[in-house]
A tleap script that builds the chain and sets N, CA, C and O, in Angstrom:
source leaprc.protein.ff14SB
mol = sequence {
  NMET SER ALA PHE CYS LEU VAL GLN THR THR
  ILE ASP ASP GLU LYS ARG ALA GLU GLU MET
  ALA LYS THR LEU VAL GLU LYS LYS LEU ALA
  ALA CYS VAL GLN ILE ALA THR VAL THR SER
  HIE TYR VAL TRP LYS GLY ALA PRO ALA ARG
  GLU LYS GLU PHE LEU LEU SER ALA LYS ALA
  ARG LYS THR ASP PHE SER ALA ILE ALA ALA
  ALA ILE ARG SER MET HIE SER TYR GLU THR
  PRO GLU ILE VAL ALA LEU PRO ILE LEU THR
  GLY ASP ALA ALA TYR LEU GLU TRP ALA PHE
  GLN ALA THR GLU ARG GLY GLY CGLY
}
set mol.1.N position { -21.753 33.713 21.450 }
set mol.1.CA position { -22.644 33.479 22.563 }
set mol.1.C position { -23.801 32.588 22.109 }
set mol.1.O position { -24.310 32.732 20.997 }
set mol.2.N position { -24.194 31.700 22.955 }
set mol.2.CA position { -25.258 30.741 22.676 }
set mol.2.C position { -26.638 31.394 22.767 }
set mol.2.O position { -26.816 32.397 23.457 }
set mol.3.N position { -27.598 30.819 22.072 }
set mol.3.CA position { -28.984 31.293 22.119 }
set mol.3.C position { -29.744 30.672 23.285 }
set mol.3.O position { -30.959 30.839 23.397 }
set mol.4.N position { -29.032 29.957 24.152 }
set mol.4.CA position { -29.670 29.221 25.241 }
set mol.4.C position { -29.315 29.788 26.603 }
set mol.4.O position { -28.316 30.488 26.771 }
set mol.5.N position { -30.161 29.465 27.569 }
set mol.5.CA position { -29.924 29.847 28.957 }
set mol.5.C position { -30.339 28.689 29.857 }
set mol.5.O position { -30.963 27.724 29.416 }
set mol.6.N position { -29.979 28.811 31.108 }
set mol.6.CA position { -30.353 27.842 32.123 }
set mol.6.C position { -31.341 28.556 33.038 }
set mol.6.O position { -30.962 29.488 33.749 }
set mol.7.N position { -32.592 28.134 33.028 }
set mol.7.CA position { -33.619 28.747 33.863 }
set mol.7.C position { -33.755 27.898 35.121 }
set mol.7.O position { -33.923 26.680 35.049 }
set mol.8.N position { -33.678 28.560 36.277 }
set mol.8.CA position { -33.742 27.836 37.540 }
set mol.8.C position { -34.914 28.294 38.388 }
set mol.8.O position { -35.290 29.466 38.392 }
set mol.9.N position { -35.478 27.334 39.107 }
set mol.9.CA position { -36.481 27.602 40.125 }
set mol.9.C position { -36.328 26.546 41.208 }
set mol.9.O position { -35.746 25.486 40.978 }
set mol.10.N position { -36.852 26.840 42.382 }
set mol.10.CA position { -36.883 25.856 43.455 }
set mol.10.C position { -38.310 25.717 43.949 }
set mol.10.O position { -39.115 26.643 43.848 }
set mol.11.N position { -38.608 24.539 44.488 }
set mol.11.CA position { -39.937 24.273 45.045 }
set mol.11.C position { -39.780 23.226 46.137 }
set mol.11.O position { -38.850 22.421 46.105 }
set mol.12.N position { -40.686 23.239 47.098 }
set mol.12.CA position { -40.561 22.344 48.249 }
set mol.12.C position { -41.291 21.016 48.092 }
set mol.12.O position { -41.316 20.216 49.027 }
set mol.13.N position { -41.878 20.771 46.943 }
set mol.13.CA position { -42.680 19.567 46.734 }
set mol.13.C position { -42.143 18.786 45.529 }
set mol.13.O position { -42.139 19.290 44.406 }
set mol.14.N position { -41.693 17.562 45.771 }
set mol.14.CA position { -41.087 16.765 44.702 }
set mol.14.C position { -42.073 16.456 43.580 }
set mol.14.O position { -41.702 16.488 42.406 }
set mol.15.N position { -43.312 16.161 43.923 }
set mol.15.CA position { -44.312 15.855 42.892 }
set mol.15.C position { -44.533 17.063 41.980 }
set mol.15.O position { -44.609 16.919 40.760 }
set mol.16.N position { -44.635 18.247 42.574 }
set mol.16.CA position { -44.789 19.464 41.752 }
set mol.16.C position { -43.550 19.721 40.909 }
set mol.16.O position { -43.658 20.176 39.771 }
set mol.17.N position { -42.378 19.434 41.455 }
set mol.17.CA position { -41.139 19.589 40.684 }
set mol.17.C position { -41.178 18.696 39.453 }
set mol.17.O position { -40.842 19.128 38.351 }
set mol.18.N position { -41.591 17.450 39.647 }
set mol.18.CA position { -41.693 16.504 38.521 }
set mol.18.C position { -42.714 16.982 37.497 }
set mol.18.O position { -42.478 16.890 36.292 }
set mol.19.N position { -43.847 17.492 37.972 }
set mol.19.CA position { -44.886 17.994 37.066 }
set mol.19.C position { -44.394 19.197 36.264 }
set mol.19.O position { -44.661 19.304 35.067 }
set mol.20.N position { -43.674 20.101 36.929 }
set mol.20.CA position { -43.125 21.269 36.236 }
set mol.20.C position { -42.153 20.847 35.149 }
set mol.20.O position { -42.225 21.319 34.014 }
set mol.21.N position { -41.239 19.949 35.509 }
set mol.21.CA position { -40.242 19.479 34.546 }
set mol.21.C position { -40.927 18.850 33.337 }
set mol.21.O position { -40.591 19.151 32.191 }
set mol.22.N position { -41.885 17.978 33.605 }
set mol.22.CA position { -42.606 17.293 32.519 }
set mol.22.C position { -43.323 18.292 31.618 }
set mol.22.O position { -43.268 18.175 30.394 }
set mol.23.N position { -43.992 19.268 32.215 }
set mol.23.CA position { -44.729 20.267 31.439 }
set mol.23.C position { -43.799 21.105 30.567 }
set mol.23.O position { -44.084 21.328 29.390 }
set mol.24.N position { -42.685 21.572 31.141 }
set mol.24.CA position { -41.756 22.408 30.367 }
set mol.24.C position { -41.186 21.647 29.170 }
set mol.24.O position { -41.025 22.217 28.090 }
set mol.25.N position { -40.885 20.371 29.359 }
set mol.25.CA position { -40.346 19.571 28.254 }
set mol.25.C position { -41.441 19.255 27.233 }
set mol.25.O position { -41.214 19.370 26.029 }
set mol.26.N position { -42.627 18.858 27.706 }
set mol.26.CA position { -43.716 18.526 26.781 }
set mol.26.C position { -44.149 19.721 25.944 }
set mol.26.O position { -44.514 19.562 24.779 }
set mol.27.N position { -44.113 20.928 26.530 }
set mol.27.CA position { -44.482 22.135 25.791 }
set mol.27.C position { -43.327 22.658 24.931 }
set mol.27.O position { -43.463 23.671 24.245 }
set mol.28.N position { -42.194 21.956 24.976 }
set mol.28.CA position { -40.992 22.318 24.228 }
set mol.28.C position { -40.456 23.680 24.630 }
set mol.28.O position { -39.843 24.382 23.826 }
set mol.29.N position { -40.693 24.046 25.884 }
set mol.29.CA position { -40.111 25.260 26.426 }
set mol.29.C position { -38.713 24.988 26.955 }
set mol.29.O position { -37.908 25.909 27.093 }
set mol.30.N position { -38.423 23.734 27.251 }
set mol.30.CA position { -37.100 23.333 27.721 }
set mol.30.C position { -36.689 22.056 27.007 }
set mol.30.O position { -37.508 21.167 26.775 }
set mol.31.N position { -35.417 21.978 26.663 }
set mol.31.CA position { -34.895 20.764 26.033 }
set mol.31.C position { -34.706 19.677 27.079 }
set mol.31.O position { -34.878 18.491 26.796 }
set mol.32.N position { -34.350 20.093 28.289 }
set mol.32.CA position { -34.044 19.163 29.367 }
set mol.32.C position { -34.239 19.897 30.684 }
set mol.32.O position { -33.896 21.074 30.796 }
set mol.33.N position { -34.782 19.217 31.674 }
set mol.33.CA position { -34.898 19.790 33.014 }
set mol.33.C position { -34.314 18.788 33.998 }
set mol.33.O position { -34.731 17.631 34.046 }
set mol.34.N position { -33.364 19.237 34.765 }
set mol.34.CA position { -32.773 18.392 35.802 }
set mol.34.C position { -33.334 18.820 37.147 }
set mol.34.O position { -33.577 20.003 37.386 }
set mol.35.N position { -33.537 17.839 38.023 }
set mol.35.CA position { -34.051 18.106 39.369 }
set mol.35.C position { -33.030 17.591 40.371 }
set mol.35.O position { -32.608 16.436 40.304 }
set mol.36.N position { -32.638 18.454 41.297 }
set mol.36.CA position { -31.689 18.081 42.343 }
set mol.36.C position { -32.256 18.503 43.695 }
set mol.36.O position { -32.941 19.521 43.802 }
set mol.37.N position { -31.967 17.719 44.710 }
set mol.37.CA position { -32.365 18.073 46.069 }
set mol.37.C position { -31.313 19.011 46.648 }
set mol.37.O position { -30.116 18.734 46.581 }
set mol.38.N position { -31.768 20.117 47.212 }
set mol.38.CA position { -30.862 21.114 47.792 }
set mol.38.C position { -31.396 21.554 49.149 }
set mol.38.O position { -32.565 21.344 49.472 }
set mol.39.N position { -30.531 22.159 49.925 }
set mol.39.CA position { -30.940 22.831 51.155 }
set mol.39.C position { -30.764 24.321 50.928 }
set mol.39.O position { -29.662 24.789 50.642 }
set mol.40.N position { -31.844 25.057 51.056 }
set mol.40.CA position { -31.813 26.500 50.827 }
set mol.40.C position { -31.841 27.247 52.148 }
set mol.40.O position { -32.623 26.924 53.042 }
set mol.41.N position { -30.984 28.243 52.262 }
set mol.41.CA position { -30.937 29.152 53.404 }
set mol.41.C position { -31.315 30.523 52.875 }
set mol.41.O position { -30.735 30.992 51.896 }
set mol.42.N position { -32.292 31.177 53.517 }
set mol.42.CA position { -32.750 32.467 53.018 }
set mol.42.C position { -33.480 33.216 54.130 }
set mol.42.O position { -33.704 32.675 55.212 }
set mol.43.N position { -33.844 34.453 53.854 }
set mol.43.CA position { -34.651 35.244 54.771 }
set mol.43.C position { -35.993 35.469 54.091 }
set mol.43.O position { -36.048 35.927 52.949 }
set mol.44.N position { -37.080 35.145 54.798 }
set mol.44.CA position { -38.414 35.347 54.251 }
set mol.44.C position { -39.241 36.105 55.275 }
set mol.44.O position { -39.408 35.658 56.410 }
set mol.45.N position { -39.756 37.255 54.865 }
set mol.45.CA position { -40.568 38.124 55.722 }
set mol.45.C position { -39.863 38.419 57.035 }
set mol.45.O position { -40.465 38.388 58.109 }
set mol.46.N position { -38.552 38.711 56.920 }
set mol.46.CA position { -37.760 39.138 58.052 }
set mol.46.C position { -37.197 38.031 58.929 }
set mol.46.O position { -36.469 38.312 59.881 }
set mol.47.N position { -37.517 36.786 58.628 }
set mol.47.CA position { -37.042 35.683 59.466 }
set mol.47.C position { -36.140 34.747 58.668 }
set mol.47.O position { -36.439 34.419 57.520 }
set mol.48.N position { -35.027 34.314 59.283 }
set mol.48.CA position { -34.175 33.351 58.593 }
set mol.48.C position { -34.894 32.009 58.448 }
set mol.48.O position { -35.656 31.595 59.321 }
set mol.49.N position { -34.633 31.351 57.336 }
set mol.49.CA position { -35.272 30.056 57.070 }
set mol.49.C position { -34.260 29.101 56.447 }
set mol.49.O position { -33.282 29.513 55.824 }
set mol.50.N position { -34.522 27.845 56.632 }
set mol.50.CA position { -33.714 26.769 56.040 }
set mol.50.C position { -34.686 25.675 55.651 }
set mol.50.O position { -35.422 25.163 56.495 }
set mol.51.N position { -34.695 25.313 54.372 }
set mol.51.CA position { -35.659 24.331 53.869 }
set mol.51.C position { -35.021 23.380 52.873 }
set mol.51.O position { -34.106 23.756 52.140 }
set mol.52.N position { -35.501 22.163 52.853 }
set mol.52.CA position { -35.165 21.219 51.788 }
set mol.52.C position { -36.040 21.600 50.591 }
set mol.52.O position { -37.257 21.744 50.713 }
set mol.53.N position { -35.402 21.759 49.448 }
set mol.53.CA position { -36.140 22.105 48.238 }
set mol.53.C position { -35.630 21.267 47.073 }
set mol.53.O position { -34.636 20.548 47.174 }
set mol.54.N position { -36.347 21.388 45.978 }
set mol.54.CA position { -35.959 20.719 44.735 }
set mol.54.C position { -35.619 21.815 43.726 }
set mol.54.O position { -36.447 22.671 43.414 }
set mol.55.N position { -34.390 21.769 43.227 }
set mol.55.CA position { -33.896 22.758 42.270 }
set mol.55.C position { -34.128 22.220 40.864 }
set mol.55.O position { -33.643 21.145 40.511 }
set mol.56.N position { -34.870 22.976 40.071 }
set mol.56.CA position { -35.083 22.627 38.673 }
set mol.56.C position { -34.177 23.500 37.825 }
set mol.56.O position { -34.177 24.722 37.971 }
set mol.57.N position { -33.412 22.889 36.946 }
set mol.57.CA position { -32.524 23.583 36.020 }
set mol.57.C position { -32.953 23.196 34.610 }
set mol.57.O position { -32.795 22.048 34.193 }
set mol.58.N position { -33.494 24.162 33.887 }
set mol.58.CA position { -34.038 23.907 32.548 }
set mol.58.C position { -33.154 24.545 31.486 }
set mol.58.O position { -32.865 25.741 31.545 }
set mol.59.N position { -32.727 23.745 30.516 }
set mol.59.CA position { -31.986 24.268 29.376 }
set mol.59.C position { -33.013 24.743 28.356 }
set mol.59.O position { -33.830 23.957 27.876 }
set mol.60.N position { -32.968 26.045 28.025 }
set mol.60.CA position { -34.018 26.628 27.214 }
set mol.60.C position { -33.472 27.737 26.324 }
set mol.60.O position { -32.363 28.234 26.522 }
set mol.61.N position { -34.275 28.103 25.347 }
set mol.61.CA position { -33.935 29.242 24.498 }
set mol.61.C position { -34.140 30.529 25.291 }
set mol.61.O position { -35.122 30.665 26.021 }
set mol.62.N position { -33.215 31.466 25.145 }
set mol.62.CA position { -33.346 32.751 25.834 }
set mol.62.C position { -34.657 33.433 25.457 }
set mol.62.O position { -35.293 34.067 26.299 }
set mol.63.N position { -35.055 33.306 24.215 }
set mol.63.CA position { -36.266 33.971 23.737 }
set mol.63.C position { -37.530 33.401 24.375 }
set mol.63.O position { -38.593 34.016 24.285 }
set mol.64.N position { -37.436 32.251 25.011 }
set mol.64.CA position { -38.595 31.629 25.657 }
set mol.64.C position { -38.689 31.935 27.147 }
set mol.64.O position { -39.570 31.409 27.827 }
set mol.65.N position { -37.786 32.784 27.672 }
set mol.65.CA position { -37.785 33.013 29.115 }
set mol.65.C position { -39.137 33.485 29.644 }
set mol.65.O position { -39.605 32.966 30.658 }
set mol.66.N position { -39.767 34.439 28.999 }
set mol.66.CA position { -41.056 34.957 29.485 }
set mol.66.C position { -42.117 33.863 29.541 }
set mol.66.O position { -42.886 33.793 30.499 }
set mol.67.N position { -42.163 33.013 28.523 }
set mol.67.CA position { -43.134 31.914 28.497 }
set mol.67.C position { -42.823 30.887 29.587 }
set mol.67.O position { -43.735 30.349 30.215 }
set mol.68.N position { -41.541 30.618 29.810 }
set mol.68.CA position { -41.142 29.678 30.858 }
set mol.68.C position { -41.503 30.250 32.225 }
set mol.68.O position { -42.051 29.541 33.069 }
set mol.69.N position { -41.204 31.516 32.447 }
set mol.69.CA position { -41.529 32.153 33.728 }
set mol.69.C position { -43.031 32.100 33.984 }
set mol.69.O position { -43.457 31.812 35.103 }
set mol.70.N position { -43.831 32.372 32.969 }
set mol.70.CA position { -45.289 32.323 33.125 }
set mol.70.C position { -45.756 30.897 33.442 }
set mol.70.O position { -46.633 30.701 34.283 }
set mol.71.N position { -45.171 29.909 32.771 }
set mol.71.CA position { -45.540 28.515 33.029 }
set mol.71.C position { -45.174 28.113 34.456 }
set mol.71.O position { -45.961 27.467 35.148 }
set mol.72.N position { -43.988 28.494 34.885 }
set mol.72.CA position { -43.558 28.172 36.256 }
set mol.72.C position { -44.491 28.839 37.264 }
set mol.72.O position { -44.954 28.190 38.202 }
set mol.73.N position { -44.771 30.130 37.078 }
set mol.73.CA position { -45.660 30.844 37.996 }
set mol.73.C position { -47.026 30.171 38.086 }
set mol.73.O position { -47.604 30.083 39.169 }
set mol.74.N position { -47.541 29.697 36.957 }
set mol.74.CA position { -48.877 29.091 36.944 }
set mol.74.C position { -48.919 27.755 37.693 }
set mol.74.O position { -49.984 27.332 38.143 }
set mol.75.N position { -47.772 27.094 37.829 }
set mol.75.CA position { -47.721 25.790 38.493 }
set mol.75.C position { -47.152 25.871 39.905 }
set mol.75.O position { -47.197 24.887 40.644 }
set mol.76.N position { -46.625 27.015 40.287 }
set mol.76.CA position { -45.865 27.132 41.532 }
set mol.76.C position { -46.754 27.433 42.726 }
set mol.76.O position { -47.780 28.102 42.601 }
set mol.77.N position { -46.348 26.931 43.884 }
set mol.77.CA position { -47.099 27.166 45.117 }
set mol.77.C position { -46.564 28.341 45.919 }
set mol.77.O position { -47.239 28.808 46.836 }
set mol.78.N position { -45.371 28.835 45.602 }
set mol.78.CA position { -44.768 29.913 46.380 }
set mol.78.C position { -45.375 31.264 46.020 }
set mol.78.O position { -45.771 31.503 44.879 }
set mol.79.N position { -45.439 32.134 47.010 }
set mol.79.CA position { -45.903 33.506 46.796 }
set mol.79.C position { -44.949 34.249 45.859 }
set mol.79.O position { -45.386 34.992 44.980 }
set mol.80.N position { -43.642 34.044 46.051 }
set mol.80.CA position { -42.617 34.680 45.226 }
set mol.80.C position { -41.590 33.620 44.810 }
set mol.80.O position { -40.549 33.484 45.452 }
set mol.81.N position { -41.876 32.874 43.745 }
set mol.81.CA position { -40.929 31.834 43.351 }
set mol.81.C position { -39.653 32.403 42.731 }
set mol.81.O position { -39.666 33.445 42.075 }
set mol.82.N position { -38.566 31.695 42.958 }
set mol.82.CA position { -37.317 32.022 42.261 }
set mol.82.C position { -37.495 31.619 40.802 }
set mol.82.O position { -37.829 30.471 40.507 }
set mol.83.N position { -37.276 32.547 39.906 }
set mol.83.CA position { -37.255 32.250 38.470 }
set mol.83.C position { -36.143 33.114 37.899 }
set mol.83.O position { -36.331 34.310 37.680 }
set mol.84.N position { -34.991 32.514 37.658 }
set mol.84.CA position { -33.839 33.249 37.142 }
set mol.84.C position { -33.275 32.529 35.928 }
set mol.84.O position { -33.437 31.319 35.767 }
set mol.85.N position { -32.611 33.297 35.080 }
set mol.85.CA position { -31.966 32.727 33.904 }
set mol.85.C position { -30.481 33.044 33.945 }
set mol.85.O position { -30.081 34.182 34.192 }
set mol.86.N position { -29.686 32.040 33.704 }
set mol.86.CA position { -28.240 32.190 33.622 }
set mol.86.C position { -27.842 31.935 32.170 }
set mol.86.O position { -28.322 30.974 31.568 }
set mol.87.N position { -26.983 32.763 31.599 }
set mol.87.CA position { -26.612 32.556 30.199 }
set mol.87.C position { -25.750 31.305 30.026 }
set mol.87.O position { -24.904 30.987 30.862 }
set mol.88.N position { -25.984 30.623 28.940 }
set mol.88.CA position { -25.082 29.550 28.511 }
set mol.88.C position { -24.193 30.206 27.464 }
set mol.88.O position { -24.627 30.449 26.338 }
set mol.89.N position { -22.965 30.489 27.833 }
set mol.89.CA position { -22.076 31.245 26.955 }
set mol.89.C position { -21.666 30.459 25.729 }
set mol.89.O position { -21.568 31.002 24.628 }
set mol.90.N position { -21.430 29.189 25.929 }
set mol.90.CA position { -21.049 28.316 24.820 }
set mol.90.C position { -21.327 26.889 25.248 }
set mol.90.O position { -21.632 26.628 26.412 }
set mol.91.N position { -21.223 25.985 24.322 }
set mol.91.CA position { -21.464 24.581 24.629 }
set mol.91.C position { -21.076 23.718 23.458 }
set mol.91.O position { -20.750 24.211 22.378 }
set mol.92.N position { -21.113 22.439 23.684 }
set mol.92.CA position { -20.821 21.491 22.616 }
set mol.92.C position { -21.818 21.702 21.478 }
set mol.92.O position { -23.025 21.749 21.710 }
set mol.93.N position { -21.325 21.827 20.271 }
set mol.93.CA position { -22.182 22.129 19.115 }
set mol.93.C position { -23.271 21.090 18.920 }
set mol.93.O position { -24.412 21.440 18.617 }
set mol.94.N position { -22.938 19.825 19.088 }
set mol.94.CA position { -23.935 18.765 18.908 }
set mol.94.C position { -25.037 18.869 19.965 }
set mol.94.O position { -26.213 18.677 19.657 }
set mol.95.N position { -24.656 19.171 21.212 }
set mol.95.CA position { -25.651 19.312 22.282 }
set mol.95.C position { -26.560 20.501 22.008 }
set mol.95.O position { -27.779 20.390 22.135 }
set mol.96.N position { -25.982 21.633 21.634 }
set mol.96.CA position { -26.787 22.817 21.374 }
set mol.96.C position { -27.711 22.613 20.174 }
set mol.96.O position { -28.827 23.133 20.162 }
set mol.97.N position { -27.268 21.873 19.179 }
set mol.97.CA position { -28.148 21.564 18.043 }
set mol.97.C position { -29.310 20.685 18.499 }
set mol.97.O position { -30.453 20.901 18.095 }
set mol.98.N position { -29.016 19.697 19.338 }
set mol.98.CA position { -30.076 18.846 19.892 }
set mol.98.C position { -31.072 19.705 20.684 }
set mol.98.O position { -32.283 19.543 20.536 }
set mol.99.N position { -30.565 20.615 21.523 }
set mol.99.CA position { -31.423 21.477 22.330 }
set mol.99.C position { -32.291 22.353 21.430 }
set mol.99.O position { -33.467 22.571 21.723 }
set mol.100.N position { -31.720 22.853 20.343 }
set mol.100.CA position { -32.479 23.659 19.394 }
set mol.100.C position { -33.622 22.842 18.805 }
set mol.100.O position { -34.761 23.307 18.747 }
set mol.101.N position { -33.317 21.636 18.371 }
set mol.101.CA position { -34.348 20.766 17.783 }
set mol.101.C position { -35.398 20.378 18.824 }
set mol.101.O position { -36.587 20.323 18.510 }
set mol.102.N position { -34.969 20.110 20.056 }
set mol.102.CA position { -35.896 19.689 21.113 }
set mol.102.C position { -36.852 20.802 21.526 }
set mol.102.O position { -37.905 20.523 22.100 }
set mol.103.N position { -36.509 22.048 21.246 }
set mol.103.CA position { -37.355 23.183 21.628 }
set mol.103.C position { -38.033 23.836 20.430 }
set mol.103.O position { -38.648 24.893 20.566 }
set mol.104.N position { -37.926 23.221 19.270 }
set mol.104.CA position { -38.551 23.755 18.067 }
set mol.104.C position { -40.040 23.426 18.096 }
set mol.104.O position { -40.429 22.263 18.208 }
set mol.105.N position { -40.866 24.466 17.995 }
set mol.105.CA position { -42.308 24.285 18.084 }
set mol.105.C position { -43.011 24.554 16.762 }
set mol.105.O position { -44.224 24.759 16.733 }
set mol.106.N position { -42.268 24.553 15.686 }
set mol.106.CA position { -42.888 24.769 14.367 }
set mol.106.C position { -42.838 26.229 13.956 }
set mol.106.O position { -42.684 27.124 14.787 }
set mol.107.N position { -42.970 26.442 12.688 }
set mol.107.CA position { -42.971 27.790 12.162 }
set mol.107.C position { -41.598 28.416 12.056 }
set mol.107.O position { -41.480 29.614 11.799 }
set mol.108.N position { -40.540 27.608 12.255 }
set mol.108.CA position { -39.224 28.223 12.163 }
set mol.108.C position { -38.221 27.205 12.155 }
set mol.108.O position { -37.031 27.512 12.082 }
savepdb mol mol.pdb
quit
């Protein structure tokens, strides 16, 4: 099993999505963050909703999830942002080594 996960969040503002992605990569909390435009269907406070959002998918170390969640919360405009982690079970060895190096913050 890989030491990495895919952390996802959505937000309704493209500029904030770009800022989040940049911050996570600059702080070495994520090796890479992809942004995709999606349409989300959900129920919020008892009412059905449909919104255009930006999905951020960050490749990150599992051990950094708490720090990533805190960073996302600090930059997010939603009352209850989606912040979930999906395991990366395996991957290309060269890619995972690159991701490890890209998220190395010293001391290890």
